[in-house]
SEKE-241047 format. One record per residue (C-alpha): z, y, x; residue in three letters. Coordinates in nm, 2 decimals. Example, Ala and Ser with C-alpha at 12.3 -4.5 7.8 and 13.67 -1.06 7.14 Angstrom:
BEGIN
<w->0.78, v->-0.45, u->1.23, res->ALA>
<w->0.71, v->-0.11, u->1.37, res->SER>
This chain:
BEGIN
<w->2.32, v->-8.12, u->4.02, res->UNK>
<w->2.27, v->-8.50, u->3.98, res->UNK>
<w->1.94, v->-8.64, u->3.89, res->UNK>
<w->2.05, v->-8.74, u->3.54, res->UNK>
<w->2.20, v->-8.40, u->3.47, res->UNK>
<w->1.88, v->-8.25, u->3.60, res->UNK>
<w->1.66, v->-8.45, u->3.36, res->UNK>
<w->1.90, v->-8.37, u->3.08, res->UNK>
<w->1.86, v->-8.01, u->3.16, res->UNK>
<w->1.48, v->-8.04, u->3.14, res->UNK>
<w->1.51, v->-8.19, u->2.79, res->UNK>
<w->1.68, v->-7.86, u->2.67, res->UNK>
<w->1.41, v->-7.63, u->2.81, res->UNK>
<w->1.19, v->-7.41, u->2.59, res->UNK>
<w->0.97, v->-7.25, u->2.85, res->UNK>
<w->0.86, v->-7.33, u->3.21, res->UNK>
<w->0.72, v->-7.04, u->3.40, res->UNK>
<w->0.51, v->-7.18, u->3.69, res->UNK>
<w->0.35, v->-7.03, u->3.99, res->UNK>
<w->0.15, v->-7.21, u->4.26, res->UNK>
<w->0.19, v->-7.09, u->4.62, res->UNK>
<w->0.42, v->-6.87, u->4.81, res->UNK>
<w->0.62, v->-6.58, u->4.68, res->UNK>
<w->0.49, v->-6.26, u->4.84, res->UNK>
<w->0.56, v->-5.89, u->4.80, res->UNK>
<w->0.19, v->-5.83, u->4.89, res->UNK>
<w->0.06, v->-5.94, u->4.56, res->UNK>
<w->0.17, v->-5.87, u->4.20, res->UNK>
<w->0.16, v->-6.20, u->4.02, res->UNK>
<w->0.47, v->-6.36, u->4.17, res->UNK>
<w->0.69, v->-6.06, u->4.09, res->UNK>
<w->0.53, v->-6.03, u->3.75, res->UNK>
<w->0.60, v->-6.40, u->3.67, res->UNK>
<w->0.96, v->-6.37, u->3.79, res->UNK>
<w->1.01, v->-6.06, u->3.57, res->UNK>
<w->0.86, v->-6.24, u->3.28, res->UNK>
<w->1.09, v->-6.54, u->3.32, res->UNK>
<w->1.39, v->-6.31, u->3.33, res->UNK>
<w->1.28, v->-6.14, u->3.02, res->UNK>
<w->1.21, v->-6.46, u->2.82, res->UNK>
<w->1.55, v->-6.60, u->2.93, res->UNK>
<w->1.71, v->-6.35, u->2.69, res->UNK>
<w->1.60, v->-6.56, u->2.39, res->UNK>
<w->1.47, v->-6.89, u->2.54, res->UNK>
<w->1.60, v->-7.16, u->2.78, res->UNK>
<w->1.37, v->-7.09, u->3.07, res->UNK>
<w->1.31, v->-7.27, u->3.41, res->UNK>
<w->1.09, v->-7.15, u->3.69, res->UNK>
<w->0.92, v->-7.30, u->3.99, res->UNK>
<w->1.14, v->-7.27, u->4.31, res->UNK>
<w->0.91, v->-7.01, u->4.47, res->UNK>
<w->1.00, v->-6.77, u->4.19, res->UNK>
<w->1.37, v->-6.78, u->4.27, res->UNK>
<w->1.32, v->-6.56, u->4.57, res->UNK>
<w->1.53, v->-6.25, u->4.53, res->UNK>
<w->1.37, v->-5.91, u->4.60, res->UNK>
<w->1.52, v->-5.75, u->4.91, res->UNK>
<w->1.60, v->-5.38, u->4.87, res->UNK>
<w->1.55, v->-5.27, u->5.23, res->UNK>
<w->1.24, v->-5.23, u->5.44, res->UNK>
<w->1.40, v->-5.42, u->5.73, res->UNK>
<w->1.43, v->-5.74, u->5.53, res->UNK>
<w->1.07, v->-5.71, u->5.41, res->UNK>
<w->0.95, v->-5.77, u->5.76, res->UNK>
<w->1.01, v->-6.14, u->5.71, res->UNK>
<w->0.76, v->-6.14, u->5.43, res->UNK>
<w->0.45, v->-6.09, u->5.64, res->UNK>
<w->0.31, v->-5.91, u->5.93, res->UNK>
<w->0.49, v->-5.58, u->6.02, res->UNK>
<w->0.33, v->-5.25, u->5.98, res->UNK>
<w->0.17, v->-5.01, u->6.23, res->UNK>
<w->-0.15, v->-4.93, u->6.41, res->UNK>
<w->-0.05, v->-5.10, u->6.74, res->UNK>
<w->0.05, v->-5.42, u->6.55, res->UNK>
<w->-0.29, v->-5.41, u->6.37, res->UNK>
<w->-0.47, v->-5.40, u->6.70, res->UNK>
<w->-0.25, v->-5.68, u->6.83, res->UNK>
<w->-0.35, v->-5.89, u->6.54, res->UNK>
<w->-0.72, v->-5.83, u->6.60, res->UNK>
<w->-0.68, v->-5.93, u->6.97, res->UNK>
<w->-0.50, v->-6.25, u->6.87, res->UNK>
<w->-0.77, v->-6.34, u->6.63, res->UNK>
<w->-1.04, v->-6.29, u->6.89, res->UNK>
<w->-0.86, v->-6.53, u->7.13, res->UNK>
<w->-0.81, v->-6.78, u->6.85, res->UNK>
<w->-1.17, v->-6.81, u->6.73, res->UNK>
<w->-1.20, v->-7.17, u->6.86, res->UNK>
<w->-0.91, v->-7.27, u->6.63, res->UNK>
<w->-1.06, v->-7.11, u->6.32, res->UNK>
<w->-1.19, v->-7.44, u->6.18, res->UNK>
<w->-0.86, v->-7.62, u->6.23, res->UNK>
<w->-0.68, v->-7.33, u->6.07, res->UNK>
<w->-0.92, v->-7.34, u->5.76, res->UNK>
<w->-0.87, v->-7.71, u->5.74, res->UNK>
<w->-0.50, v->-7.69, u->5.74, res->UNK>
<w->-0.50, v->-7.41, u->5.48, res->UNK>
<w->-0.72, v->-7.63, u->5.25, res->UNK>
<w->-0.50, v->-7.93, u->5.31, res->UNK>
<w->-0.18, v->-7.73, u->5.23, res->UNK>
<w->-0.34, v->-7.60, u->4.91, res->UNK>
<w->-0.42, v->-7.96, u->4.79, res->UNK>
<w->-0.07, v->-8.08, u->4.87, res->UNK>
<w->0.08, v->-7.78, u->4.68, res->UNK>
<w->-0.17, v->-7.83, u->4.40, res->UNK>
<w->-0.07, v->-8.20, u->4.37, res->UNK>
<w->0.30, v->-8.13, u->4.37, res->UNK>
<w->0.26, v->-7.85, u->4.12, res->UNK>
<w->0.07, v->-8.06, u->3.87, res->UNK>
<w->0.30, v->-8.36, u->3.91, res->UNK>
<w->0.61, v->-8.15, u->3.84, res->UNK>
<w->0.45, v->-7.96, u->3.54, res->UNK>
<w->0.32, v->-8.29, u->3.39, res->UNK>
<w->0.65, v->-8.46, u->3.44, res->UNK>
<w->0.84, v->-8.19, u->3.26, res->UNK>
<w->0.59, v->-8.20, u->2.97, res->UNK>
<w->0.62, v->-8.58, u->2.95, res->UNK>
<w->1.00, v->-8.55, u->2.95, res->UNK>
<w->1.01, v->-8.26, u->2.71, res->UNK>
<w->0.71, v->-8.27, u->2.47, res->UNK>
<w->0.80, v->-7.94, u->2.31, res->UNK>
<w->0.80, v->-7.75, u->2.64, res->UNK>
<w->0.57, v->-7.45, u->2.68, res->UNK>
<w->0.43, v->-7.41, u->3.03, res->UNK>
<w->0.33, v->-7.05, u->3.12, res->UNK>
<w->0.09, v->-7.01, u->3.41, res->UNK>
<w->-0.12, v->-6.74, u->3.56, res->UNK>
<w->-0.35, v->-6.95, u->3.79, res->UNK>
<w->-0.62, v->-7.18, u->3.65, res->UNK>
<w->-0.50, v->-7.48, u->3.85, res->UNK>
<w->-0.28, v->-7.68, u->3.61, res->UNK>
<w->-0.43, v->-7.99, u->3.44, res->UNK>
<w->-0.19, v->-8.13, u->3.18, res->UNK>
<w->-0.21, v->-8.50, u->3.08, res->UNK>
<w->-0.07, v->-8.42, u->2.73, res->UNK>
<w->0.01, v->-8.11, u->2.52, res->UNK>
<w->-0.28, v->-7.88, u->2.63, res->UNK>
<w->-0.19, v->-7.67, u->2.34, res->UNK>
<w->0.15, v->-7.60, u->2.50, res->UNK>
<w->0.00, v->-7.43, u->2.80, res->UNK>
<w->-0.02, v->-7.05, u->2.79, res->UNK>
<w->-0.25, v->-6.90, u->3.05, res->UNK>
<w->-0.21, v->-6.53, u->3.16, res->UNK>
<w->-0.55, v->-6.40, u->3.25, res->UNK>
<w->-0.50, v->-6.14, u->3.52, res->UNK>
<w->-0.85, v->-6.05, u->3.63, res->UNK>
<w->-1.02, v->-5.80, u->3.41, res->UNK>
<w->-1.32, v->-6.03, u->3.35, res->UNK>
<w->-1.41, v->-6.24, u->3.05, res->UNK>
<w->-1.25, v->-6.58, u->3.02, res->UNK>
<w->-1.48, v->-6.84, u->3.18, res->UNK>
<w->-1.61, v->-6.62, u->3.46, res->UNK>
<w->-1.53, v->-6.81, u->3.77, res->UNK>
<w->-1.37, v->-6.58, u->4.03, res->UNK>
<w->-1.28, v->-6.83, u->4.31, res->UNK>
<w->-1.52, v->-6.99, u->4.55, res->UNK>
<w->-1.56, v->-7.35, u->4.68, res->UNK>
<w->-1.31, v->-7.60, u->4.57, res->UNK>
<w->-1.09, v->-7.35, u->4.39, res->UNK>
<w->-1.40, v->-7.23, u->4.20, res->UNK>
<w->-1.47, v->-7.59, u->4.09, res->UNK>
<w->-1.11, v->-7.63, u->3.97, res->UNK>
<w->-1.12, v->-7.30, u->3.79, res->UNK>
<w->-1.43, v->-7.40, u->3.60, res->UNK>
<w->-1.28, v->-7.73, u->3.50, res->UNK>
<w->-0.97, v->-7.55, u->3.38, res->UNK>
<w->-1.18, v->-7.32, u->3.15, res->UNK>
<w->-1.38, v->-7.61, u->3.02, res->UNK>
<w->-1.10, v->-7.85, u->2.95, res->UNK>
<w->-0.75, v->-7.70, u->2.95, res->UNK>
<w->-0.73, v->-7.34, u->2.84, res->UNK>
<w->-0.65, v->-7.29, u->2.47, res->UNK>
<w->-0.39, v->-7.01, u->2.47, res->UNK>
<w->-0.48, v->-6.70, u->2.67, res->UNK>
<w->-0.28, v->-6.38, u->2.71, res->UNK>
<w->-0.46, v->-6.08, u->2.86, res->UNK>
<w->-0.28, v->-5.80, u->3.04, res->UNK>
<w->-0.51, v->-5.54, u->2.90, res->UNK>
<w->-0.82, v->-5.54, u->2.67, res->UNK>
<w->-1.12, v->-5.63, u->2.88, res->UNK>
<w->-1.35, v->-5.45, u->2.64, res->UNK>
<w->-1.34, v->-5.29, u->2.29, res->UNK>
<w->-1.37, v->-5.64, u->2.13, res->UNK>
<w->-1.12, v->-5.81, u->2.36, res->UNK>
<w->-1.05, v->-6.17, u->2.25, res->UNK>
<w->-0.71, v->-6.33, u->2.25, res->UNK>
<w->-0.37, v->-6.17, u->2.28, res->UNK>
<w->-0.30, v->-5.86, u->2.49, res->UNK>
<w->0.05, v->-5.82, u->2.64, res->UNK>
<w->0.10, v->-5.60, u->2.95, res->UNK>
<w->0.33, v->-5.69, u->3.23, res->UNK>
<w->0.70, v->-5.64, u->3.18, res->UNK>
<w->0.90, v->-5.40, u->3.40, res->UNK>
<w->1.27, v->-5.35, u->3.43, res->UNK>
<w->1.30, v->-4.98, u->3.37, res->UNK>
<w->1.65, v->-4.97, u->3.52, res->UNK>
<w->1.49, v->-5.06, u->3.86, res->UNK>
<w->1.28, v->-4.75, u->3.84, res->UNK>
<w->1.50, v->-4.44, u->3.88, res->UNK>
<w->1.33, v->-4.11, u->3.94, res->UNK>
<w->1.32, v->-3.92, u->4.27, res->UNK>
<w->1.25, v->-3.55, u->4.23, res->UNK>
<w->1.06, v->-3.36, u->4.49, res->UNK>
<w->1.25, v->-3.18, u->4.77, res->UNK>
<w->0.96, v->-3.14, u->5.00, res->UNK>
<w->0.58, v->-3.17, u->4.99, res->UNK>
<w->0.42, v->-3.43, u->4.75, res->UNK>
<w->0.25, v->-3.74, u->4.88, res->UNK>
<w->-0.05, v->-3.95, u->4.81, res->UNK>
<w->0.03, v->-4.33, u->4.77, res->UNK>
<w->-0.20, v->-4.63, u->4.79, res->UNK>
<w->-0.04, v->-4.98, u->4.75, res->UNK>
<w->-0.21, v->-5.32, u->4.78, res->UNK>
<w->-0.35, v->-5.57, u->5.02, res->UNK>
<w->-0.59, v->-5.41, u->5.26, res->UNK>
<w->-0.92, v->-5.58, u->5.15, res->UNK>
<w->-1.25, v->-5.52, u->4.98, res->UNK>
<w->-1.13, v->-5.63, u->4.64, res->UNK>
<w->-0.86, v->-5.37, u->4.65, res->UNK>
<w->-1.11, v->-5.10, u->4.75, res->UNK>
<w->-0.98, v->-5.06, u->5.11, res->UNK>
<w->-1.32, v->-4.92, u->5.23, res->UNK>
<w->-1.31, v->-4.66, u->4.95, res->UNK>
<w->-0.95, v->-4.56, u->5.03, res->UNK>
<w->-1.04, v->-4.51, u->5.40, res->UNK>
<w->-1.34, v->-4.29, u->5.31, res->UNK>
<w->-1.14, v->-4.08, u->5.06, res->UNK>
<w->-0.86, v->-4.02, u->5.30, res->UNK>
<w->-1.10, v->-3.93, u->5.58, res->UNK>
<w->-1.25, v->-3.67, u->5.35, res->UNK>
<w->-0.93, v->-3.50, u->5.27, res->UNK>
<w->-0.83, v->-3.18, u->5.46, res->UNK>
<w->-0.60, v->-3.25, u->5.75, res->UNK>
<w->-0.29, v->-3.11, u->5.59, res->UNK>
<w->-0.34, v->-3.34, u->5.29, res->UNK>
<w->-0.45, v->-3.64, u->5.49, res->UNK>
<w->-0.12, v->-3.64, u->5.67, res->UNK>
<w->0.06, v->-3.68, u->5.34, res->UNK>
<w->-0.11, v->-4.01, u->5.25, res->UNK>
<w->0.10, v->-4.33, u->5.26, res->UNK>
<w->-0.09, v->-4.66, u->5.25, res->UNK>
<w->0.13, v->-4.97, u->5.19, res->UNK>
<w->0.03, v->-5.33, u->5.21, res->UNK>
<w->-0.06, v->-5.62, u->5.45, res->UNK>
<w->-0.40, v->-5.68, u->5.61, res->UNK>
<w->-0.66, v->-5.90, u->5.45, res->UNK>
<w->-0.88, v->-6.16, u->5.62, res->UNK>
<w->-1.19, v->-5.95, u->5.67, res->UNK>
<w->-1.18, v->-5.80, u->6.03, res->UNK>
<w->-1.45, v->-5.54, u->5.94, res->UNK>
<w->-1.22, v->-5.41, u->5.66, res->UNK>
<w->-0.91, v->-5.44, u->5.87, res->UNK>
<w->-1.06, v->-5.22, u->6.15, res->UNK>
<w->-1.08, v->-4.93, u->5.90, res->UNK>
<w->-0.70, v->-4.91, u->5.89, res->UNK>
<w->-0.70, v->-4.79, u->6.25, res->UNK>
<w->-0.86, v->-4.46, u->6.13, res->UNK>
<w->-0.56, v->-4.40, u->5.90, res->UNK>
<w->-0.33, v->-4.37, u->6.20, res->UNK>
<w->0.03, v->-4.31, u->6.09, res->UNK>
<w->-0.07, v->-4.30, u->5.72, res->UNK>
<w->-0.08, v->-4.68, u->5.73, res->UNK>
<w->0.28, v->-4.80, u->5.67, res->UNK>
<w->0.21, v->-5.18, u->5.65, res->UNK>
<w->0.42, v->-5.40, u->5.43, res->UNK>
<w->0.72, v->-5.23, u->5.27, res->UNK>
<w->0.95, v->-5.40, u->5.02, res->UNK>
<w->0.93, v->-5.21, u->4.68, res->UNK>
<w->0.72, v->-4.92, u->4.80, res->UNK>
<w->0.75, v->-4.76, u->4.46, res->UNK>
<w->1.10, v->-4.65, u->4.56, res->UNK>
<w->0.93, v->-4.40, u->4.80, res->UNK>
<w->0.74, v->-4.24, u->4.52, res->UNK>
<w->0.85, v->-3.90, u->4.40, res->UNK>
<w->0.79, v->-3.75, u->4.06, res->UNK>
<w->0.47, v->-3.55, u->4.07, res->UNK>
<w->0.33, v->-3.76, u->4.36, res->UNK>
<w->-0.03, v->-3.89, u->4.33, res->UNK>
<w->-0.11, v->-4.26, u->4.32, res->UNK>
<w->-0.46, v->-4.36, u->4.41, res->UNK>
<w->-0.61, v->-4.68, u->4.27, res->UNK>
<w->-0.96, v->-4.77, u->4.38, res->UNK>
<w->-0.95, v->-5.15, u->4.33, res->UNK>
<w->-1.27, v->-5.32, u->4.22, res->UNK>
<w->-1.09, v->-5.60, u->4.03, res->UNK>
<w->-0.75, v->-5.60, u->3.87, res->UNK>
<w->-0.57, v->-5.75, u->3.58, res->UNK>
<w->-0.32, v->-5.47, u->3.53, res->UNK>
<w->-0.24, v->-5.34, u->3.87, res->UNK>
<w->0.13, v->-5.38, u->3.91, res->UNK>
<w->0.17, v->-5.10, u->4.17, res->UNK>
<w->-0.02, v->-4.86, u->3.94, res->UNK>
<w->0.22, v->-4.94, u->3.66, res->UNK>
<w->0.51, v->-4.89, u->3.89, res->UNK>
<w->0.37, v->-4.55, u->3.99, res->UNK>
<w->0.37, v->-4.45, u->3.62, res->UNK>
<w->0.73, v->-4.55, u->3.58, res->UNK>
<w->0.82, v->-4.35, u->3.89, res->UNK>
<w->0.66, v->-4.04, u->3.74, res->UNK>
<w->0.35, v->-4.03, u->3.95, res->UNK>
<w->0.00, v->-3.90, u->3.85, res->UNK>
<w->-0.27, v->-4.16, u->3.88, res->UNK>
<w->-0.62, v->-4.12, u->4.01, res->UNK>
<w->-0.82, v->-4.43, u->3.95, res->UNK>
<w->-1.17, v->-4.58, u->3.92, res->UNK>
<w->-1.29, v->-4.71, u->3.58, res->UNK>
<w->-1.16, v->-5.06, u->3.51, res->UNK>
<w->-1.02, v->-5.22, u->3.20, res->UNK>
<w->-0.66, v->-5.15, u->3.32, res->UNK>
<w->-0.72, v->-4.79, u->3.40, res->UNK>
<w->-0.91, v->-4.73, u->3.08, res->UNK>
<w->-0.61, v->-4.89, u->2.90, res->UNK>
<w->-0.39, v->-4.60, u->3.02, res->UNK>
<w->-0.66, v->-4.32, u->3.03, res->UNK>
<w->-0.50, v->-4.13, u->2.74, res->UNK>
<w->-0.18, v->-4.09, u->2.95, res->UNK>
<w->-0.14, v->-3.71, u->3.03, res->UNK>
<w->-0.14, v->-3.76, u->3.40, res->UNK>
<w->-0.40, v->-4.04, u->3.45, res->UNK>
<w->-0.75, v->-3.94, u->3.57, res->UNK>
<w->-1.05, v->-4.16, u->3.60, res->UNK>
<w->-1.28, v->-4.02, u->3.87, res->UNK>
<w->-1.60, v->-4.22, u->3.81, res->UNK>
<w->-1.61, v->-4.22, u->3.43, res->UNK>
<w->-1.98, v->-4.25, u->3.33, res->UNK>
<w->-2.10, v->-4.21, u->3.68, res->UNK>
<w->-2.11, v->-4.38, u->4.02, res->UNK>
<w->-1.80, v->-4.35, u->4.24, res->UNK>
<w->-1.82, v->-4.08, u->4.50, res->UNK>
<w->-1.55, v->-4.07, u->4.77, res->UNK>
<w->-1.64, v->-3.70, u->4.84, res->UNK>
<w->-1.58, v->-3.61, u->4.47, res->UNK>
<w->-1.26, v->-3.82, u->4.46, res->UNK>
<w->-1.12, v->-3.64, u->4.77, res->UNK>
<w->-1.21, v->-3.30, u->4.61, res->UNK>
<w->-1.03, v->-3.40, u->4.29, res->UNK>
<w->-0.72, v->-3.51, u->4.48, res->UNK>
<w->-0.72, v->-3.18, u->4.66, res->UNK>
<w->-0.74, v->-3.00, u->4.32, res->UNK>
<w->-0.44, v->-3.19, u->4.20, res->UNK>
<w->-0.24, v->-3.10, u->4.51, res->UNK>
<w->-0.32, v->-2.74, u->4.45, res->UNK>
<w->-0.16, v->-2.76, u->4.10, res->UNK>
<w->0.19, v->-2.61, u->4.08, res->UNK>
<w->0.45, v->-2.87, u->4.15, res->UNK>
<w->0.62, v->-2.80, u->3.82, res->UNK>
<w->0.30, v->-2.89, u->3.63, res->UNK>
<w->0.26, v->-3.22, u->3.82, res->UNK>
<w->0.63, v->-3.31, u->3.76, res->UNK>
<w->0.58, v->-3.25, u->3.39, res->UNK>
<w->0.27, v->-3.47, u->3.38, res->UNK>
<w->0.45, v->-3.74, u->3.58, res->UNK>
<w->0.75, v->-3.74, u->3.34, res->UNK>
<w->0.51, v->-3.78, u->3.04, res->UNK>
<w->0.34, v->-4.07, u->3.22, res->UNK>
<w->0.68, v->-4.24, u->3.26, res->UNK>
<w->0.76, v->-4.19, u->2.89, res->UNK>
<w->0.44, v->-4.35, u->2.79, res->UNK>
<w->0.48, v->-4.64, u->3.04, res->UNK>
<w->0.83, v->-4.72, u->2.91, res->UNK>
<w->0.70, v->-4.72, u->2.56, res->UNK>
<w->0.41, v->-4.96, u->2.64, res->UNK>
<w->0.57, v->-5.18, u->2.91, res->UNK>
<w->0.94, v->-5.17, u->2.83, res->UNK>
<w->1.16, v->-5.46, u->2.73, res->UNK>
<w->1.15, v->-5.45, u->2.35, res->UNK>
<w->0.78, v->-5.43, u->2.29, res->UNK>
<w->0.69, v->-5.69, u->2.55, res->UNK>
<w->0.96, v->-5.93, u->2.44, res->UNK>
<w->0.86, v->-5.91, u->2.08, res->UNK>
<w->0.49, v->-5.98, u->2.17, res->UNK>
<w->0.58, v->-6.28, u->2.38, res->UNK>
<w->0.82, v->-6.42, u->2.12, res->UNK>
<w->0.53, v->-6.41, u->1.87, res->UNK>
<w->0.30, v->-6.61, u->2.10, res->UNK>
<w->0.56, v->-6.86, u->2.21, res->UNK>
<w->0.70, v->-6.92, u->1.86, res->UNK>
<w->0.35, v->-6.99, u->1.74, res->UNK>
<w->0.29, v->-7.24, u->2.01, res->UNK>
<w->0.62, v->-7.42, u->1.95, res->UNK>
<w->0.56, v->-7.45, u->1.58, res->UNK>
<w->0.23, v->-7.63, u->1.63, res->UNK>
<w->0.22, v->-8.00, u->1.67, res->UNK>
<w->0.13, v->-8.15, u->2.01, res->UNK>
<w->-0.23, v->-8.24, u->2.06, res->UNK>
């Protein structure tokens, strides 16, 4: 496409869905933003940042290119490499910061250019790192963390940028779930393509699934303790998906999981079976994408109390293990054992009901209608 045709194309856009950084299967936001852009394109002219054009691979073999491969031996290899590379740590950190600033600059230049070319364009972002020159009212920010707006979650330079964003930019906020009973702003859950979530019915023993980056924020230490407290016959049925984080102390816990740790797997929800149990012990989430995928696959959900888990606590097969009390990994393990002792027919029924509710709450029609209301309202207002 020639430059003139490209600019002409930008004039016709309604919505620009933008994401800063690399596309990765390890985290939910890139996939969520890609799904949102595809949904909005049904009624708007939508463009996305290049990183959201990545197509999801359907096989585990292809997913190995996305990050470090799975396995206990590979985990130990990674630890050894890190120990040998300590002297390069400062250089590595410097290069990471430098790369972030380059990406940040390019991201802001492109978004601002598009808004200058097309003053009616609405930019939808999910990271607090865009600083528009004009049309601040045409920026819609999706708040993913289940914390009140204005609470800075990043540290260092990113924390400074985040604070400036809250002070100066943000006007339109969309929350994924209510953060409390008097949640401000608009609440629209993530959209999921239900057709991509076909049901697998049990033909063998049920499994326990945990999906997410292996770090403190995702509750990796809690997961390791719960699995260690399960009886051996249940422990062997646990499947932990996700790449390692940056904390070596947390990473070392994965060794105790043995073969339960599967590493990075593309679309792990396709391994879930109706009546399986999904464990969500994250300390901080917006609306955990892997938990929503588990609901759509007909799984039961065992979770700690967070805004997103409380949002679905009235689903028939969702159980909050620390409601009104401190989290106990012993009690959590005992509760999982109780669920596994339930007749499979009962768990399948609960899983099917979970799926019905999830489709109702996160399916195409309701989410598209909610976003149309937000975007139409933004477009009708004059530029600031």
